C-alpha positions as CSV (number, residue, x, y, z in Angstrom):
1,M,107.4,108.4,63.8
2,V,106.9,112.0,63.5
3,F,108.8,114.4,65.3
4,K,108.5,118.2,66.2
5,K,111.4,120.6,66.9
6,I,111.3,123.6,68.8
7,S,113.9,126.5,69.9
8,L,114.7,127.0,73.2
9,I,117.4,129.8,74.9
10,G,118.9,128.6,78.0
11,T,120.8,131.2,80.1
12,S,123.2,130.8,83.0
13,S,125.5,133.2,85.0
14,D,128.6,130.9,85.1
15,S,128.9,129.1,81.6
16,I,128.0,128.2,78.3
17,E,127.6,124.7,79.4
18,D,125.6,125.2,82.2
19,A,123.1,127.5,79.6
20,V,122.9,124.5,77.6
21,E,122.5,122.1,80.5
22,N,119.4,124.6,81.9
23,A,117.8,124.7,78.2
24,V,117.8,120.7,78.0
25,D,116.8,120.2,81.8
26,R,113.8,122.4,81.0
27,A,113.1,120.5,77.9
28,E,113.0,117.3,79.4
29,D,110.9,118.4,82.6
30,T,108.3,120.1,80.3
31,L,108.2,117.7,77.3
32,D,107.7,114.3,76.5
33,N,109.8,111.8,74.5
34,V,112.7,114.1,73.9
35,Y,115.1,112.6,71.7
36,W,118.0,114.9,70.9
37,V,119.0,118.7,71.3
38,E,121.1,120.7,68.7
39,V,123.0,123.7,70.0
40,D,122.3,126.3,67.4
41,E,124.0,129.1,68.7
42,I,126.1,130.5,71.7
43,G,126.3,134.0,73.2
44,V,127.2,136.3,76.2
45,E,125.4,139.1,77.1
46,I,127.4,141.8,78.4
47,A,125.7,145.4,77.8
48,S,122.5,144.8,79.9
49,V,123.7,142.7,83.1
50,Q,126.1,143.5,85.9
51,G,127.9,140.5,85.2
52,R,127.9,138.1,81.8
53,E,125.0,136.2,80.9
54,Y,125.9,133.3,78.9
55,Q,123.1,132.1,76.4
56,A,122.7,129.2,74.6
57,E,120.0,128.5,71.7
58,V,119.3,124.8,71.2
59,E,116.6,122.8,68.9
60,V,114.9,120.4,70.5
61,A,113.3,117.2,69.0
62,F,110.5,115.3,70.3
63,E,108.4,112.6,69.2
64,L,104.8,113.3,68.7
65,A,102.3,111.1,70.5
66,D,99.6,109.7,68.5
């Protein structure tokens, strides 16, 4: 087996947890053979948005097809 890892940034106006879920959901919708996700960084943007924007950077690992 050979895996590839990519970074995604999920966002949410509600919570960090929702930002992570959004990134994971998108990965599962667009990639095959997703095996695991690691949360690398979390943050909250407050300067350029009216409310708060929660952000979660995740690394997604998926198996490469033969």
